[in-house]
N, C-alpha and C positions, 0 to 999 in steps of 0.2 A: 418554521423545522422544513423542512423537504422529506419527502419519503419515501421510498424503495421504487413505489408505483410509481411517482412522478418522476422520478430519475428514466424508469424504464421507459414509460411514455416518449420522453424527450426523448430518447436515444431511439426509439420505432420512427420517431415523426421526424426525426433531423437527416441529416446528409453529412453535412461535415460537420462535424464537432469536435471542440477543444477544450479539454477538462483545466478549470481555474480555480482556484482559491479567493479571488479578486472581489470583492462585492460588485463594483464596477464593472467588470463583465456581465452585463447582464442580458444581451439579447439572445435570440433563439441558436446562435452557433457556439454559443458558450454554456458546458454544462458546469454549473458554480457549484461546487462540494464544500463549501465553507459553511453553511447551514447544515450538513448533513455528520454532525459531531457529539463525540460523548464517549465514555464508556459502556460498552455494551456488557462486558464481565470481565470479573478481576477476582483470581484466586491468589490473595499475596502467599497463602503458604504453599500453593503450587508453582509457583514464579511465573505465572501466566496471566496476561490480560489481551482481552479485546476491544479493539476501539476503532469507532469509527472513521473514515476516512478524512473526515473537515476539523478532527480534534489535534489543536496545536499541541507543541512538545510540550511548551510550558503547562499547557492544564496536563501533559500526561507526566511530566516531573512532579508537578505540584502533589498530583496523586499517591503516587510511586513515593515519592519522597515522606509522606507520612507512614510509612513500614519501611523505611528506610532501604528502601530499593531505588533500583534506575535503571533507564535504556543500556545495553551493552556496548554502543555501536557510536561513532563518530555524528555529531549534530552540529555544523555549519551555522546555523541561523535556531535558535528554540523559539522562533514565531513561525518556522513552518508549521505545516501541518502533516499527520503521518503518512497520511495520502500522496501528499509530494515527495515527501521522506521515499518512499516506497518507489515510488515512480523514477525517480533522480538516484538511486544509490547503486552499489553494487557489493560485490561478494560481501563486504564488512555486515552490511546491514542484512543481505539474504539470510546468513547464518541463523541470525535471532527469529526468522519467520518460522510459523507452526501451520499457519494455515489465512487464505485467503477466501472471501466473498466478494465475487465480479458481476457487472453487468455487462454482455460482451455485446456486439453488433447488431445483434438480431434482438437485444432488449430482453434476451433471457438471463433469469437471474440462477449463479452457479457458484458451488460450493467448492475448494481442492482443499485437502487437507484439514487440519484440527487442529484440539487444545493437546495433543499431546508429543513427546521427542521422536516416535518410533510411529508413524503413520502411512506411509506412501511406500506403493510397489508401482518401480515404474516410473516414469516422471514425475518429479513434483515440480506441478505448474505453479505454485504458488510462490516456489522460489525462482521458477523461471521467467516471471512475469516482474521481478522487481528490475529497476531500471528501463522498464519499455516506456517511460516517457508520456503514458498515456495515448498509446500511439495503438495499442491492442485490445482495451477493453477500459471501463471504468471500474476501479477498485472501491467496493462502498466498506467494504473492515476487513481487517488485519488482526489477526492471532500474533501474540508476540511471544518469545520466553524473556523473562528478564531476570535479573540477578540483583545482588546485595549490593549496597551501593560501594563498601571500600571495594569488591570485587568487580564489579563494571566499569570501574575506573579506568582500571587496567587495559579496558578494550575499547575506549574513547578517545584513542588518538587521531588525527586525522591519518585517512589513509595514504599510501604512497602514487604519483601519478603513475605509476607502471601499471595499474588495475583499468589498464581502458579496453572497450569492448574488443575481444579480438575478432578475427576473419567470422569464425565458427561460428560466435555468439550473433552476428551478422545473417546469416545464413540463418540459425533456427528462430530469429526474428521473425524473418521473411516468411519462413512455415508457419509459426504461429498464429501470422496475422490472417493466413488464408484461413486458420481454424476459428480463431476469435474473433473476427471479425471479416467475414466475406463479402459484406457490403460495402467495406473501404468506411465505414462512418467515420472512426477516428482518424484525424490527419496527425 
């Protein structure tokens, strides 16, 4: 199992890193998150779960299913990890994000948001980073709101194609890149 310290060291010593979940991607240019997996905290009564980024959706579904709960967003492939879903999703996913822990391009561990519905004044960085494709930071943990299974099913439909990243979103991503990855470590 990888540790936060190992991930931070890899970022500090790296120059052009790509984040992956494939075990075959093992050279120093890849940050392999597949070994950093598991449930950090789960409060079924509060409808909140915190997951390490390498945790597969299948694992999450199994644990949530034991309490008749589910993730309230579309998942095209349950073999994906929650981190890869975070990195490639859009607004439907970000609506469920409560908080995130990241390692920035300087190797610093940062936390944004939390485990409650109302916890942000100003920009909600944990939601702004959704869909950033691993170009701004390494996401290590994600806190999500979950729902009872019979309600979550209503929100698990495939999103429409019209939800592409607008020009304003690209502008913000460029500005965030300068803040979170000033050395240009993440490709």
